[in-house]
C-alpha positions in Angstrom: -17.1 -1.5 31.8 -15.9 2.0 31.8 -17.1 4.2 28.9 -14.2 5.9 27.1 -15.6 9.2 25.9 -14.7 11.8 23.2 -12.6 14.9 24.2 -14.3 18.0 23.0 -13.1 21.5 24.2 -11.3 20.0 27.2 -14.3 17.9 28.4 -14.8 14.1 28.1 -18.3 13.7 26.6 -20.6 11.2 24.8 -22.9 8.4 25.7 -23.6 6.5 22.5 -21.0 3.8 22.4 -19.7 0.6 20.8 -17.7 -2.3 22.0 -14.1 -2.7 20.8 -13.6 -6.4 20.0 -10.3 -8.4 20.2 -9.7 -10.2 16.8 -7.7 -12.8 18.6 -10.7 -13.7 20.8 -14.1 -12.3 19.8 -15.5 -13.0 23.3 -13.0 -10.4 24.7 -14.2 -6.9 24.8 -11.2 -4.5 24.9 -13.3 -1.6 25.9 -16.4 0.5 25.3 -15.8 3.7 23.3 -18.2 6.6 22.5 -19.2 7.4 19.0 -19.4 11.1 18.1 -22.3 12.6 16.2 -22.3 15.2 13.5 -23.1 17.9 16.1 -20.2 16.6 18.3 -17.8 16.9 15.4 -18.9 20.4 14.7 -18.4 21.4 18.3 -14.9 19.9 18.2 -14.0 21.9 15.1 -15.3 25.1 16.7 -13.3 24.4 19.8 -10.2 23.9 17.8 -10.8 27.0 15.8 -11.3 29.1 19.0 -8.1 27.7 20.6 -5.9 28.3 17.7 -4.9 32.0 18.2 -3.6 31.4 21.7 -2.0 28.1 21.0 -0.3 29.2 17.9 1.5 31.9 19.9 2.4 29.7 22.9 6.0 29.8 23.9 8.2 27.1 22.4 9.3 25.8 25.8 5.6 25.2 26.8 5.0 23.2 23.6 8.3 21.4 24.0 7.5 20.4 27.6 4.0 19.0 26.8 5.3 16.8 23.9 8.3 15.7 26.0 6.1 14.8 28.9 3.9 12.8 26.5 6.9 10.9 25.1 8.1 10.0 28.5 4.7 8.6 29.6 4.2 6.6 26.4 7.7 5.0 26.8 7.1 4.3 30.5 3.9 2.5 29.6 5.0 0.7 26.5 4.2 -2.8 27.8 0.7 -1.8 28.8 -0.1 0.2 25.7 1.5 -2.5 23.5 -0.9 -5.1 25.0 -3.9 -2.7 24.4 -2.8 -2.2 20.8 -2.3 -6.0 20.2 -5.7 -6.8 21.7 -7.6 -4.3 19.6 -5.7 -4.6 16.3 -4.2 -8.1 16.4 -0.5 -7.7 15.6 1.8 -9.8 17.8 2.8 -8.4 21.2 6.4 -7.6 20.3 5.1 -5.7 17.2 2.6 -3.9 19.5 5.2 -2.9 21.9 7.5 -1.9 19.1 4.8 0.4 17.6 4.2 2.0 21.0 7.9 2.6 21.4 8.0 4.3 17.9 5.1 6.5 19.1 7.1 7.7 22.1 10.1 8.3 19.9 8.0 10.4 17.5 6.8 12.7 20.3 10.3 13.0 21.6 11.6 13.9 18.1 8.9 16.6 17.6 9.5 17.9 21.2 13.0 18.6 19.9 11.7 20.1 16.6 9.8 22.8 18.6 13.2 24.1 19.8 14.7 23.9 16.3 12.1 26.1 14.5 14.0 28.2 12.1 13.6 30.6 9.2 15.9 32.6 6.8 17.1 36.1 6.6 18.1 37.2 3.1 19.2 40.4 1.5 16.8 42.0 -0.9 17.8 42.9 -4.4 16.7 46.4 -3.4 19.1 48.3 -1.2 18.0 49.0 2.4 15.4 46.2 2.5 15.7 43.1 4.6 13.8 39.9 3.8 12.7 37.4 6.5 11.2 34.0 5.6 9.3 32.2 8.4 7.0 29.2 8.8 3.7 29.7 10.6 1.0 27.2 11.7 -2.0 26.6 9.5 -5.0 26.5 11.8 -7.3 23.6 12.5 -5.9 20.3 11.3 -8.3 17.4 10.7 -6.6 14.1 11.2 -8.1 10.8 10.0 -6.2 7.6 10.7 -6.4 3.9 9.7 -6.7 0.8 11.8 -3.4 -0.9 10.9 -1.1 1.3 12.9 -3.5 2.6 15.6 -0.9 4.4 17.7 2.1 5.2 15.4 0.1 6.9 12.6 -2.0 9.1 14.9 1.3 10.0 16.7 3.2 11.0 13.6 0.3 13.3 12.6 -0.7 14.7 16.0 2.9 15.4 17.2 4.0 17.7 14.3 0.6 19.4 14.1 1.0 20.5 17.8 4.7 21.1 17.6 4.2 23.7 14.8 1.4 25.4 16.7 -1.7 24.0 15.0 -4.9 22.8 16.8 -6.3 19.3 16.1 -9.4 17.3 15.6 -8.6 13.6 15.3 -10.8 10.7 14.2 -9.2 7.3 14.6 -10.5 4.3 12.7 -13.7 3.0 14.1 -12.2 -0.5 14.5 -9.4 0.6 16.9 -10.3 3.6 19.0 -8.4 2.5 22.1 -4.8 3.3 21.2 -5.6 6.8 20.0 -7.8 7.4 23.0 -4.8 6.5 25.2 -2.6 9.0 23.4 -5.1 11.8 23.6 -5.6 11.1 27.3 -1.8 11.4 27.9 -1.6 14.6 26.0 -4.6 16.1 27.8 -3.0 15.3 31.2 0.4 16.6 29.9 -1.0 20.1 30.0 -2.6 21.0 26.6 -5.1 23.8 26.9 -8.7 23.0 26.3 -9.7 22.9 22.6 -6.2 22.4 21.3 -6.7 18.7 20.8 -10.1 17.2 20.2 -11.0 13.5 19.8 -14.1 12.4 17.9 -14.4 8.7 17.6 -17.0 7.1 15.4 -18.0 6.2 11.9 -16.3 7.8 8.9 -19.6 8.5 7.2 -20.6 10.7 10.1 -17.4 12.1 11.8 -15.1 12.0 8.8 -17.7 13.4 6.4 -18.4 16.3 8.8 -14.7 17.1 9.1 -14.4 17.0 5.3 -17.4 19.2 4.8 -16.3 21.9 7.3 -14.9 25.1 5.9 -13.2 25.7 9.3 -10.9 22.7 8.9 -7.8 24.3 7.4 -6.0 21.2 6.4 -6.6 17.4 6.4 -4.1 14.7 6.9 -5.5 11.3 5.9 -4.2 7.7 5.8 -6.5 5.1 4.4 -8.1 3.8 1.2 -7.7 5.2 -2.2 -11.4 5.7 -2.8 -11.8 7.7 0.5 -8.6 9.7 -0.3 -10.0 10.7 -3.6 -13.2 11.9 -2.0 -11.2 14.0 0.5 -9.2 15.5 -2.2 -12.3 16.5 -4.2 -14.0 18.1 -1.2 -10.8 19.9 -0.1 -10.3 21.5 -3.5 -13.8 23.0 -3.0 -12.7 24.6 0.3 -9.3 25.6 -1.0 -7.9 23.4 1.8 -4.4 21.9 2.1 -4.6 18.0 2.1 -2.2 15.2 2.6 -3.1 11.7 1.5 -1.3 8.4 2.2 -3.2 5.6 0.5 -2.5 2.2 -1.1 0.5 0.2 -2.1 1.3 -2.8 -4.2 5.0 -3.1 -3.3 7.5 -5.2 -5.1 10.6 -6.9 -3.8 13.0 -8.0 -6.5 15.2 -11.0 -5.8 18.2 -11.3 -8.2 20.3 -14.4 -9.0 23.2 -13.1 -6.9 21.1 -12.6 -3.7 22.0 -14.1 -0.4 19.2 -16.7 -0.1 18.7 -16.4 3.6 18.6 -12.7 3.4 16.1 -12.8 0.6 13.7 -15.3 2.2 13.7 -13.5 5.6 13.3 -10.1 4.0 10.3 -11.2 1.9 8.7 -13.2 4.8 9.0 -10.1 7.1 7.7 -7.8 4.4 4.8 -9.9 3.2 3.4 -11.6 6.2 4.4 -9.9 9.5 1.8 -7.6 11.0 -0.6 -10.1 9.2 0.4 -8.4 5.9 -1.8 -5.4 7.0 0.7 -2.7 6.1 0.6 -0.3 3.2 4.4 -0.9 2.8 4.0 -4.8 2.8 5.6 -6.7 -0.1 2.8 -8.4 -2.1 4.7 -8.9 -5.4 7.9 -10.9 -5.2 9.7 -10.6 -8.5 12.4 -13.3 -8.9 14.9 -13.9 -11.6 15.2 -17.3 -13.2 18.5 -18.5 -11.8 17.4 -18.4 -8.2 13.7 -18.7 -8.6 13.1 -22.4 -7.8 15.5 -22.5 -4.9 14.0 -19.3 -3.5 10.4 -20.4 -3.8 11.2 -23.7 -2.1 12.8 -21.9 0.8 10.2 -19.2 1.1 7.3 -21.8 1.0 8.9 -23.7 3.9 9.4 -20.5 5.9 5.7 -19.5 5.2 4.4 -22.9 6.3 6.3 -22.7 9.6 5.1 -19.2 10.5 3.2 -19.5 13.9 -0.2 -18.1 13.6 -2.1 -17.4 16.9 -3.4 -15.1 19.6 -1.5 -11.8 19.5 -0.6 -12.0 23.2 0.8 -15.5 23.0 4.6 -15.5 23.3 5.0 -18.0 20.5 2.9 -16.1 18.0 4.7 -14.7 14.9 1.5 -13.8 13.0 -1.6 -12.5 14.7 -5.2 -12.6 13.4 -6.7 -10.6 10.6 -8.3 -7.4 12.0 -12.0 -8.3 11.5 -14.4 -10.5 9.6 -14.7 -8.1 6.6 -10.9 -8.1 6.0 -10.7 -11.9 6.5 -13.4 -12.3 3.9 -11.6 -10.0 1.5 -8.3 -12.0 2.0 -10.0 -15.3 1.3 -11.8 -13.9 -1.8 -8.5 -12.9 -3.2 -6.9 -16.3 -2.5 -9.8 -17.8 -4.6 -9.3 -15.2 -7.3 -5.6 -16.1 -7.5 -6.4 -19.7 -7.9 -8.9 -18.9 -10.6 -6.5 -16.7 -12.5 -4.0 -19.6 -12.7 -1.5 -18.8 -10.0 -0.4 -21.8 -7.9 -1.0 -21.7 -4.2 2.1 -23.5 -2.7 1.6 -22.6 0.9 -1.1 -21.5 3.4 -4.3 -19.7 2.6 -6.5 -21.6 5.0 -8.3 -20.6 8.1 -6.5 -21.6 11.3 -8.4 -22.8 14.4 -7.1 -21.9 17.9 -8.5 -22.2 21.4 -10.1 -18.8 21.1 -12.6 -17.9 18.3 -10.6 -15.4 16.2 -9.8 -14.3 12.6 -6.8 -16.5 12.0 -5.5 -17.1 8.5 -2.3 -19.0 7.5 -0.2 -16.7 5.2 -0.7 -17.5 1.5 2.1 -17.8 -1.0 1.4 -18.0 -4.7 3.8 -18.8 -7.5 3.6 -18.7 -11.3 1.8 -15.5 -11.0 2.0 -12.8 -13.7 1.9 -9.0 -13.2 -1.4 -8.9 -15.1 -3.3 -10.9 -12.5 -5.6 -9.1 -10.0 -3.6 -10.6 -7.1 -0.6 -8.6 -8.5 -2.5 -5.5 -9.4 -4.9 -4.8 -6.5 -4.1 -4.1 -2.9 -5.3 -7.1 -0.8 -4.0 -5.8 2.6 -3.5 -9.3 4.0 -0.9 -12.0 4.3 -1.0 -12.9 0.6 2.0 -12.7 -1.7 2.6 -13.6 -5.3 5.9 -14.7 -6.9 6.4 -13.5 -10.4 9.2 -15.2 -12.5 11.4 -12.9 -14.7 14.3 -13.4 -17.0 16.8 -10.8 -15.7 17.2 -7.5 -13.8 16.0 -5.4 -16.7 12.6 -7.3 -16.8 12.5 -7.2 -13.0 12.7 -3.4 -12.9 10.1 -3.0 -15.6 7.7 -5.4 -13.7 8.4 -3.7 -10.4 7.4 -0.3 -11.8 4.4 -1.6 -13.7 1.8 -0.6 -11.0 -0.6 2.2 -10.3 1.1 2.5 -6.9 4.5 3.7 -5.7 4.9 3.6 -2.0 7.8 1.2 -1.2 10.1 -1.2 -3.3 12.8 -3.5 -2.3 15.7 -5.4 -4.0 17.8 -8.2 -2.7 21.2 -8.4 -4.3 24.9 -8.4 -3.6 25.6 -6.3 -6.7 26.4 -2.6 -6.0 25.7 -2.0 -9.6 22.1 -3.3 -9.5 21.4 -1.9 -6.1 22.5 1.6 -7.2 20.5 1.4 -10.4 17.4 0.2 -8.6 17.5 3.0 -6.1 17.7 5.6 -8.9 15.2 4.0 -11.2 12.5 2.5 -8.9 9.3 4.5 -9.1 8.6 4.4 -5.4 8.9 6.9 -2.6 11.0 4.6 -0.5 13.5 2.0 -1.7 15.0 -0.8 0.4 18.2 -2.8 -0.4 18.5 -6.1 1.4 16.0 -5.1 4.0 12.2 -5.5 4.3 10.0 -3.0 2.4 7.9 -2.5 5.6 10.6 -1.1 7.9 10.9 2.7 8.2 12.4 5.1 10.7 10.6 7.8 12.7 12.9 10.6 11.8 13.0 10.4 8.0 10.4 11.2 5.4 7.6 8.7 4.7 5.5 8.7 1.5 5.1 7.5 -2.0 4.4 8.3 -5.6 1.7 7.8 -8.2 -1.6 6.5 -6.6 0.0 5.9 -3.2 0.4 9.4 -1.9 -0.4 13.0 -2.5 1.1 16.1 -0.8 4.2 16.6 1.3 6.0 13.8 3.1 5.2 12.7 6.6 7.5 12.3 9.6 10.9 13.9 10.4 11.7 17.5 9.6 9.8 17.1 6.3 6.5 17.2 8.2 6.9 21.0 8.4 6.1 21.2 4.7 2.5 20.2 5.4 1.9 21.5 8.9 3.1 25.1 8.2 2.8 27.8 5.7 5.7 30.0 4.5 5.6 33.7 5.0 7.9 36.2 3.4 8.3 39.6 5.1 10.1 42.8 4.0 11.5 45.5 6.3 12.9 48.9 5.3 15.7 49.4 7.7 15.6 53.1 7.9 
């Protein structure tokens, strides 16, 4: 089987490798991917640093053309790349193709942003002086991405980094190197000069740690666990480095008595269980007022029981496998914790057998949970949701905000009054009314509050806040 190597200073290198295993079928090897060493990572950083002066001054049409060519190829190959993504990560094929499509749209958007770079010219308070405000690239951007969105998240970090004139060292999650490798391969063939984009696959303890320890990495954009994010923050402060962190979530969806029942059930089912619940924006706390509680729980339990769990590439599959044995074990442990805490498991939670040996789990729905339980406080990152009964909207809002996280929050209601109040008073970075908490667009800002995020928002024009630095220049006219 072909060895997929790391890209360092324009050359594909590496011999030490690991197999990429399909969670839908553990006997299926998706590919063999190189693992970078500490020395490899240092060479990648040095290459990015050396390439930065020339790339940062490249003409905007050149950068636009490379990003646009990349977008076109991604979209032309969305079926192929979607299958790759679904094989290595486990989300259903429609979800895999949808994620690849989003990656193409992201590169297309930032190809356009290259041509929309702008600044300001202001009068000085001192006569005869002109003031010019511009944005400039930072330098070497270290990018560390998670396994749950193996093509979209690398894309929404790499595309703006390159668009604004930075050079990049990217480390994908060790579990899912294939999708990022494909993106890097496309960019390299699209005409990027050597050293501008470097791919170092491998263990976080080796590759990620080397990036974090390097004084030549000007900024780090990270998506992953809270614990790792905190370590990156501490190390970055030591180097006076800019850092951007997207971490955990414990997202609520509030369902009020006046909600449309069908809308509420489908919104929660999509939010909680699709993509196997492995989304930082997934709903895991469902906060339901008394008047609709019993009817809603009955309908959602039925919807949950009927969700079709299976091989990610099967056309009938709605919910694919959990990503690996470790995550499966964590999900099952939390299901047992929920039972022990006194919550009632009304649907799912059991292993599912299919023709292939894979990590299949029927989505689990708990009722009679409280917001003090661990299943309502800690991020599980799997298809597990807990329903919490509350008296009214006021209690629902308090419960929704009672969390250390603040990424996404939703409400299902037909009341303009409550929808408006919730949008204003929810302590989350993104608020959804009558739609799933896990659906976001590629051209608008993404990010949260409290323990979920740190630093400027990702995506859309707001990405410039992280990937550039502001310069103010004064000129005496004569």
